[in-house]
VOGU-3710 file (C-alpha; in Angstrom, 3 decimals, decimal comma):
1> mseishetgr> -8,013/-37,026/50,468  -8,793/-33,431/49,844  -6,248/-31,888/52,127  -3,405/-34,236/50,636  -4,534/-33,410/47,057  -4,504/-29,502/47,959  -1,036/-29,898/49,327  0,655/-31,999/46,661  -1,220/-30,567/43,656  -2,154/-33,987/42,506
11> ligvlinrkg> -5,432/-35,852/42,320  -5,872/-38,528/44,788  -8,348/-41,461/44,109  -9,390/-44,626/45,921  -11,385/-47,748/44,846  -13,581/-49,004/47,571  -15,276/-52,430/47,824  -18,919/-53,050/48,998  -17,654/-53,743/52,379  -16,336/-50,251/52,718
21> qieyvmvgda> -12,511/-51,505/52,335  -10,010/-49,601/50,162  -8,598/-51,907/47,762  -6,684/-49,453/45,492  -5,114/-46,060/46,085  -4,247/-43,849/42,950  -2,195/-40,778/42,722  -2,356/-38,720/39,482  -1,087/-35,410/38,312  -2,927/-32,136/38,516
31> kriwmpdfkr> -5,481/-33,014/35,799  -6,130/-36,858/35,955  -5,584/-40,108/37,736  -5,054/-43,380/35,979  -7,145/-46,846/36,742  -5,554/-50,068/37,387  -5,642/-52,488/34,403  -8,807/-54,507/34,660  -9,298/-55,431/31,033  -8,675/-59,115/31,315
41> vrvaqdrfrg> -10,824/-59,392/34,428  -14,420/-60,025/32,968  -17,619/-59,076/34,777  -20,823/-60,647/34,191  -23,329/-58,439/32,123  -25,951/-58,488/34,841  -23,433/-57,191/37,571  -21,137/-54,273/38,337  -17,504/-54,674/39,276  -18,165/-54,363/43,114
51> lrcvhtqlrg> -15,988/-51,256/43,320  -16,721/-47,627/43,477  -14,194/-45,060/42,623  -13,924/-41,572/44,650  -11,224/-38,993/43,664  -10,411/-35,444/44,148  -10,919/-32,735/41,495  -8,587/-29,589/41,868  -9,740/-27,221/39,167  -13,647/-27,108/40,185
61> dkltqddltd> -14,456/-29,559/37,501  -17,314/-31,914/37,742  -17,172/-35,570/36,313  -14,902/-35,507/33,229  -15,539/-37,481/30,082  -12,707/-39,726/31,165  -14,631/-40,514/34,384  -17,669/-41,631/32,556  -15,726/-43,629/30,104  -14,020/-45,668/32,990
71> lallrldlms> -17,372/-45,867/34,871  -18,846/-47,537/31,598  -15,838/-49,602/30,571  -14,813/-50,755/33,860  -18,315/-51,325/35,021  -17,804/-49,620/38,270  -20,493/-49,405/40,857  -20,207/-45,646/41,202  -17,967/-42,801/40,031  -17,462/-39,776/42,388
81> siqvdaktgl> -15,536/-36,666/42,193  -14,824/-34,436/45,149  -14,254/-30,606/44,224  -11,403/-29,465/46,451  -11,669/-25,690/47,654  -8,652/-23,861/46,017  -8,070/-21,937/49,155  -8,772/-24,105/52,213  -8,260/-27,515/50,738  -11,459/-28,664/52,203
91> pnlvhsahll> -13,903/-30,766/50,198  -16,794/-29,042/48,350  -19,572/-30,670/46,311  -19,350/-34,397/45,394  -20,511/-35,136/41,992  -21,532/-38,845/41,436  -22,818/-41,117/38,504  -23,741/-44,563/38,056  -24,643/-46,906/35,116  -28,228/-47,544/33,790
101> pttaekletq> -29,653/-50,773/33,141  -30,840/-51,075/29,613  -32,110/-53,464/26,936  -31,481/-53,412/22,958  -35,177/-52,323/22,676  -34,514/-49,379/24,688  -31,150/-48,350/22,955  -32,976/-48,747/19,714  -35,771/-46,423/20,515  -33,641/-43,908/22,656
111> aqtlpyeflt> -30,479/-43,927/20,763  -29,216/-40,727/22,269  -29,977/-41,635/26,015  -26,832/-41,466/27,983  -25,824/-44,795/29,586  -25,370/-43,411/33,083  -27,513/-41,264/35,531  -26,002/-38,530/37,744  -26,894/-37,982/41,309  -27,755/-34,593/42,819
121> pqipsqldtd> -24,410/-33,055/43,956  -23,989/-32,846/47,755  -21,340/-31,668/50,372  -20,054/-34,869/52,048  -21,962/-34,096/55,333  -25,194/-34,107/53,399  -24,669/-37,400/51,426  -27,785/-39,612/52,297  -28,025/-42,039/49,233  -28,293/-45,647/50,415
131> ftelinslee> -25,697/-47,087/48,315  -26,201/-50,672/49,005  -29,929/-50,476/48,066  -29,038/-48,414/45,009  -26,659/-50,969/43,516  -28,803/-53,978/44,610  -31,824/-52,601/42,784  -29,837/-51,622/39,468  -28,420/-55,213/39,475  -31,789/-56,754/39,962
141> emarnrqtar> -33,047/-54,930/36,893  -29,933/-55,673/34,812  -30,421/-59,453/35,782  -34,137/-59,253/34,729  -33,243/-57,709/31,315  -30,508/-60,263/30,687  -33,022/-63,097/31,567  -35,607/-61,572/29,224  -33,002/-61,461/26,375  -32,008/-65,079/27,003
151> trqtnrdrvi> -35,510/-66,313/26,712  -36,237/-64,372/23,461  -32,869/-65,211/21,625  -30,836/-68,285/20,987  -27,278/-68,747/21,460  -26,175/-66,919/18,385  -23,409/-64,449/18,262  -24,545/-60,936/19,075  -22,627/-58,567/17,019  -22,039/-54,646/16,451
161> lvsvttnsif> -21,276/-53,766/12,837  -18,698/-50,746/12,285  -17,927/-48,942/9,230  -15,104/-46,234/8,711  -14,897/-44,296/5,536  -12,996/-41,546/3,815  -15,721/-41,362/1,138  -19,343/-40,386/1,329  -21,531/-41,338/4,095  -24,046/-42,490/1,606
171> daeesmaele> -21,503/-45,098/0,139  -20,835/-46,129/3,540  -24,413/-46,654/4,341  -24,985/-48,664/1,230  -21,954/-50,933/2,176  -23,323/-51,149/5,745  -26,649/-52,386/4,514  -24,801/-55,048/2,559  -22,746/-55,952/5,668  -25,921/-56,346/7,755
181> elalsadviv> -27,349/-58,621/5,168  -24,169/-60,553/5,303  -24,290/-60,790/9,025  -27,988/-62,120/9,028  -26,837/-64,640/6,251  -24,302/-65,780/8,955  -26,975/-66,225/11,417  -25,990/-63,635/13,922  -27,841/-61,059/15,972  -27,053/-57,634/14,800
191> ldkiiqrrqe> -27,369/-55,316/17,901  -26,142/-51,991/16,436  -24,548/-50,171/13,601  -21,726/-47,615/13,785  -20,619/-45,449/10,969  -17,543/-42,877/11,141  -16,397/-40,545/8,472  -12,598/-39,518/9,078  -10,050/-37,755/6,884  -7,787/-40,718/7,117
201> idrktvlgkg> -8,225/-44,179/8,771  -6,265/-44,659/11,936  -3,373/-47,194/11,089  -3,646/-48,939/14,652  -7,334/-48,914/15,536  -9,299/-47,893/12,497  -11,698/-45,762/14,569  -10,935/-42,517/16,059  -10,260/-42,447/19,985  -13,616/-41,038/20,823
211> kleelliram> -15,595/-43,224/18,515  -13,724/-46,346/19,750  -14,642/-45,488/23,475  -18,186/-44,969/22,225  -18,046/-48,554/20,591  -16,689/-49,912/23,812  -19,629/-48,447/25,746  -22,149/-49,656/23,343  -20,741/-53,205/23,261  -20,561/-53,378/27,047
221> rlgadlivfd> -24,285/-52,051/27,323  -25,626/-54,308/24,691  -23,834/-57,436/25,693  -21,964/-57,840/22,240  -19,777/-60,816/21,837  -18,318/-59,771/18,294  -17,259/-56,640/16,266  -17,478/-56,778/12,545  -15,676/-54,159/10,570  -16,877/-53,343/7,123
231> teltptqvrs> -13,344/-53,375/5,762  -10,305/-55,775/5,490  -8,296/-55,131/8,710  -4,528/-55,575/9,225  -3,350/-58,157/11,698  -2,055/-55,033/14,065  -5,505/-53,534/13,863  -7,284/-56,682/14,714  -4,806/-57,209/17,608  -5,217/-53,538/18,683
241> iseatdlkvi> -8,975/-53,405/18,815  -9,287/-56,699/20,360  -6,995/-55,796/23,319  -8,977/-52,299/23,678  -12,483/-54,119/23,722  -11,516/-57,452/25,065  -14,026/-58,915/22,173  -13,486/-61,014/19,343  -12,951/-58,704/16,268  -13,352/-59,671/12,722
251> drpqlildif> -13,647/-58,140/9,313  -15,856/-58,309/6,077  -13,638/-60,782/4,198  -13,558/-63,168/7,270  -17,400/-62,900/7,680  -17,747/-63,889/4,006  -15,340/-66,820/4,582  -17,535/-67,737/7,508  -20,679/-67,893/5,529  -18,867/-70,089/2,988
261> aqraqsregk> -17,847/-72,392/5,570  -21,327/-72,547/6,770  -22,989/-73,199/3,403  -20,403/-75,631/1,758  -21,791/-79,084/1,191  -19,623/-80,998/-1,266  -16,338/-82,305/-0,581  -14,992/-79,960/-3,247  -16,689/-76,956/-1,748  -15,467/-77,772/1,739
271> iqvelaqmky> -11,865/-77,958/0,538  -11,980/-74,637/-1,273  -13,414/-72,888/1,755  -10,770/-74,554/3,800  -7,927/-73,552/1,555  -9,406/-69,760/1,411  -9,416/-69,713/5,264  -5,832/-70,869/5,484  -4,663/-68,381/2,969  -6,540/-65,718/4,667
281> mlprlvmgqd> -5,257/-66,481/8,248  -1,542/-67,368/7,409  -0,200/-63,799/7,391  -2,345/-63,049/10,504  -0,637/-65,573/12,632  0,934/-63,782/15,648  2,983/-64,630/18,529  1,214/-65,538/21,888  -1,315/-67,671/23,537  -4,191/-66,105/21,402
291> safsrlaggi> -2,606/-67,057/18,146  -5,196/-68,081/15,589  -3,543/-71,398/14,890  -1,767/-72,027/18,353  -3,648/-75,443/18,616  -2,181/-76,627/15,411  1,237/-77,447/17,121  0,419/-79,206/20,135  1,873/-82,426/21,718  5,479/-83,796/22,016
301> ggrgpgetkl> 7,488/-83,856/18,989  5,211/-81,359/17,202  8,008/-79,076/16,452  11,516/-79,202/15,091  14,635/-78,454/17,274  15,256/-74,815/17,460  12,008/-73,926/15,728  9,837/-71,437/17,557  6,007/-72,071/18,270  5,128/-69,291/15,675
311> etdrrrvrdk> 7,435/-70,767/13,065  5,838/-74,264/13,504  2,257/-72,765/13,204  3,351/-71,156/9,907  5,004/-74,119/8,648  1,927/-76,408/9,227  -0,485/-74,037/7,667  1,692/-73,731/4,664  1,965/-77,642/4,435  -1,772/-77,691/4,779
321> innlekqids> -2,299/-75,031/2,043  -0,092/-77,048/-0,396  -1,979/-80,325/0,349  -5,439/-78,548/-0,278  -4,200/-76,890/-3,616  -2,961/-80,442/-4,830  -6,550/-81,763/-3,917  -8,087/-78,807/-5,766  -5,993/-79,396/-8,681  -7,017/-83,020/-9,004
331> lsrqrqerrk> -10,616/-82,170/-8,833  -10,000/-79,524/-11,415  -8,675/-82,100/-13,900  -11,711/-84,297/-13,345  -13,960/-81,239/-14,020  -11,805/-80,634/-17,188  -12,432/-84,097/-18,448  -16,154/-83,854/-17,808  -16,206/-80,502/-19,745  -14,309/-82,008/-22,601
341> hrvqknvpii> -16,865/-84,765/-22,912  -19,638/-82,255/-23,055  -17,826/-80,189/-25,690  -17,372/-83,202/-27,944  -21,049/-83,713/-27,887  -21,427/-80,051/-29,473  -23,920/-79,211/-26,688  -23,803/-75,445/-26,010  -23,017/-74,407/-22,500  -24,729/-71,578/-20,732
351> slvgytnagk> -23,720/-70,223/-17,230  -25,828/-68,153/-14,940  -23,583/-65,433/-13,137  -24,230/-62,387/-11,062  -24,285/-60,731/-7,691  -25,174/-62,806/-4,697  -28,917/-63,319/-3,920  -29,812/-62,180/-7,497  -32,071/-65,288/-7,973  -29,905/-67,427/-10,131
361> stllntltds> -30,822/-70,756/-8,432  -34,535/-69,844/-8,498  -34,120/-69,095/-12,400  -32,403/-72,441/-12,837  -35,126/-74,181/-11,160  -37,901/-72,503/-13,108  -36,224/-73,161/-16,512  -35,284/-76,722/-15,961  -38,179/-77,610/-13,603  -35,353/-78,755/-10,809
371> kvyaekkmfa> -35,150/-78,387/-7,242  -31,811/-76,756/-6,619  -31,432/-75,260/-3,131  -32,606/-71,631/-3,313  -33,078/-69,408/-0,577  -33,213/-65,571/0,089  -29,679/-65,587/1,655  -26,257/-64,419/0,537  -24,299/-67,315/-0,950  -27,040/-69,780/-0,774
381> tldptsrrlr> -25,286/-71,648/-3,699  -21,723/-72,596/-3,478  -21,576/-75,940/-5,151  -22,126/-75,349/-8,992  -25,030/-77,282/-10,685  -25,445/-78,417/-14,200  -28,801/-79,175/-15,870  -29,924/-79,869/-19,245  -32,396/-77,409/-20,762  -34,345/-77,788/-24,088
391> lpieqeviin> -35,245/-74,610/-25,789  -38,306/-73,982/-27,687  -36,156/-73,763/-30,898  -35,507/-77,536/-30,152  -31,925/-76,834/-29,093  -30,617/-78,757/-26,202  -28,191/-76,783/-23,845  -26,492/-77,397/-20,633  -27,048/-74,612/-17,967  -24,772/-73,994/-15,109
401> dtvgfirdlp> -25,583/-72,353/-11,790  -22,545/-70,691/-10,120  -21,598/-69,206/-6,869  -22,632/-65,439/-6,621  -20,108/-62,623/-6,624  -19,971/-59,706/-4,080  -18,082/-56,630/-3,880  -14,645/-56,711/-2,339  -14,702/-60,684/-2,636  -11,664/-61,909/-0,819
411> ealvaafrat> -8,926/-62,706/-3,106  -8,254/-65,969/-1,212  -11,656/-66,993/-2,057  -11,549/-66,250/-5,776  -8,262/-68,213/-6,050  -9,759/-71,213/-3,883  -12,809/-71,483/-6,039  -10,852/-71,282/-9,450  -11,801/-74,867/-10,118  -15,433/-73,947/-9,795
421> leeisdsnll> -15,222/-70,860/-11,848  -13,342/-72,699/-14,650  -16,864/-74,063/-15,272  -17,674/-70,657/-16,751  -14,678/-70,365/-19,126  -16,170/-72,922/-21,691  -19,626/-71,329/-21,855  -21,112/-70,228/-25,099  -23,206/-67,670/-23,333  -23,379/-65,952/-19,764
431> ihvvdasnsn> -26,526/-65,046/-18,425  -25,921/-62,120/-16,024  -28,801/-62,122/-13,492  -29,494/-58,911/-11,911  -31,878/-58,065/-8,817  -33,748/-55,256/-10,652  -35,399/-54,567/-7,196  -32,290/-53,764/-5,534  -31,505/-49,945/-5,621  -27,767/-50,654/-5,949
441> clahidsvdk> -28,385/-52,940/-8,969  -26,034/-50,878/-11,214  -23,177/-51,158/-8,810  -23,676/-54,860/-8,482  -23,482/-55,172/-12,445  -20,039/-53,364/-12,142  -18,928/-55,564/-9,310  -19,752/-58,741/-11,318  -18,226/-57,275/-14,512  -14,975/-56,408/-12,571
451> ilselklnei> -14,552/-60,051/-11,377  -15,295/-61,460/-14,645  -12,805/-59,249/-16,094  -10,222/-60,397/-13,556  -11,014/-64,110/-14,288  -10,486/-63,041/-17,982  -14,098/-64,136/-18,857  -15,373/-60,829/-20,130  -14,911/-61,840/-23,787  -17,769/-64,611/-23,657
461> pklivlnktd> -20,954/-63,480/-25,040  -23,360/-62,042/-22,369  -27,070/-61,243/-21,704  -28,285/-59,146/-18,900  -31,460/-60,399/-17,403  -33,264/-58,057/-14,939  -34,923/-60,478/-12,413  -37,428/-59,872/-9,835  -39,266/-57,324/-11,838  -42,696/-58,506/-10,263
471> lldevsieal> -41,467/-55,927/-7,579  -41,448/-53,120/-9,869  -43,780/-51,108/-12,089  -43,515/-51,006/-15,768  -42,185/-47,401/-16,019  -39,339/-48,126/-13,568  -38,396/-51,361/-15,494  -38,221/-49,653/-18,890  -36,313/-46,741/-17,487  -33,785/-49,228/-15,832
481> krqislekgg> -33,416/-51,112/-19,221  -32,724/-47,755/-21,012  -30,086/-46,914/-18,440  -28,210/-50,040/-18,549  -28,319/-50,064/-22,490  -26,704/-46,631/-22,386  -24,196/-47,340/-19,576  -23,325/-50,805/-20,023  -24,060/-51,550/-23,657  -25,670/-54,591/-25,177
491> ecvaisaiqp> -29,019/-55,921/-24,563  -30,983/-56,642/-21,473  -34,373/-58,492/-20,966  -36,799/-58,250/-17,977  -38,154/-61,342/-16,264  -39,443/-62,515/-12,992  -37,976/-66,120/-12,164  -41,096/-67,107/-10,243  -43,368/-66,215/-13,178  -42,589/-68,737/-15,947
501> ktlsvlfeki> -44,705/-66,774/-18,282  -42,193/-63,880/-18,446  -39,542/-66,235/-19,489  -40,516/-66,403/-23,356  -38,342/-63,301/-24,200  -35,632/-64,855/-22,462  -35,789/-68,038/-24,514  -35,961/-65,991/-27,628  -32,703/-64,033/-26,830  -30,819/-67,092/-25,735
511> geklakdlnq> -31,737/-68,709/-29,042  -30,553/-65,553/-31,050  -27,403/-65,452/-28,972  -26,520/-69,051/-29,503  -27,350/-69,004/-33,280  -24,988/-65,898/-33,723  -22,322/-67,651/-31,829  -22,613/-70,817/-33,932  -22,567/-68,833/-37,137  -19,411/-67,044/-35,872
521> iqnstta> -17,711/-70,609/-35,257  -18,718/-71,717/-38,579  -17,405/-68,758/-40,462  -14,024/-68,881/-38,534  -13,798/-72,675/-39,352  -14,526/-72,019/-43,122  -12,106/-69,191/-43,247
//
C-alpha cells in the first residue's frame, strides 16, 4: 500500500473485517480518501461495525480530524494511518485510535473528554497489540454500560437539545432552559444540550459543519433517539439533518404539538390538537418512503387515476383539515350559545390567562375550592374549565381557566384553539397570572401580552397577579411590583395560590375592577 501510494501520489485505504479479510479498497487523492456510504446500515449501540480502516498518509500527517470523525460516526473498530516515507515510499510510523466506551454520567462529569483513545505509534514490524482481545474487551464494557442504562431508565425517548442563534448566548441559554422544561413535560430523557452562536443560520443544516459532526458524535456516544431544535425548521432542514444523523429530528413547535397531543382529554381538545398537527405537517409532506403521511394513502383504489402518491397524501390531509375545521366551528357555535346564556344572566366573567405553568389552575382550585387537574408541568391545562365564585362583596362571578401561553406558540395551535380562546373574548376582566419566582417573568408577560394583542383581546380590563411569591422575599416582591408598574403600566398584586390568606387583596382588586367596569357600562347605556 505504501509503495503504490508513493508511486501514484494518492492515498490508498482498505477496510478489513475481523477475519483479516479485505472488504473494501479505497483510492483517494493526495490529501484524503472517501469512505463507502454506511449511513443506512445501523450498528447496535454496544458493538462496533466489525471493520478496521487502514490507509496511507503522504504528507507526514498523523490521524486527521476527518479520520477521527469517520471512526466515531461509522463506529469502526479501529482507524490507522501509515506514514509513507517521501523518499523511499516505505512505511514509517502507524498511528491508530479506537472509540472509548462511555455512559451519560461520564459525559456529564467529563464533558471535554475525547471520545477516542490513541495507541502508541509504532513502525509496522513492532505492532504487537492483540487486536481481537482489545475489541472484545471494549464491546463487553459497552454492553455492560448499555445494560446498566436499560435497568435505570424506561423506554422513553432519549434526546439531545440543540439551539443555534444569531443573538446573544444569554438569550439562547434562557430559551434552551425552557426547551428543556418542554422536553421533560413531554416525558423524554434529555441527554445533552448544544448551543452554537453563528453569524447566520445555515439554510440547509442550521448548524455549521464542525458543530454538526460534534452533534453526530455526541448522539452516537450517548445513544440518542431524537434531536430537538429550539427553532422552527424548514422541511429541507429536517430532511438534511435526518439524512446526516440517521435520527429522527423535530423542532420546537412539533415538540409543543406533541405535548398538547399527550394532554388533550376532551373530544374538543383532541380535535383541536389533531387539526394543529395536520396544518403543521401539510407543508412538510415530501416525496419518498419516509413521507410523514405516506401511510394515509394505502390500499387498492386509494388514489385517483394519474395522481401521484404525494398529491394523494396532500389531498387527504386537506380533506381531513376541512372536516376538523367544520367540527370545531360546530363546537364554537355551541360554546357561543352557552356564553349568551351566561351573559343574559348578567354574571360577570373573569378569565385566568398567563404563561404556561404560572399557576392558573392552582389559583382556580384555591379560589373556588375545586379539584381541577394542576401539575408542575407545561400545558397541564388544555381543556378550559369554568367555575362559579362568590366574592366577599356578595358578587357572584364565573371564572375561566384557560390554556397557558408560551413564546413562539405555533400559529397552527393558536388557530386550532380559537374556539377555546373565544371564551376569553366575553370576559369582563382578565387576571394575568405571572410566576414571580421565574427569572424570565417580565419576558413571559411580554409574550402573553403579544398573544392577547394578536387575538384582539388586549382591550379587556386586566389585572396582573404575581403568583408564587412564597418563594421570594419581601424586598424582591416590592422591587418586581415597582418594575412592572413602571414598564407595563397598570396595577399588580402579589399572592401565593397555595396560601389562601394572601388572596384577600386579590378579591379586593377584583371587586374594584368589576365595579368600575359596571359603572362604565351604565354610563355608556345612559348616554
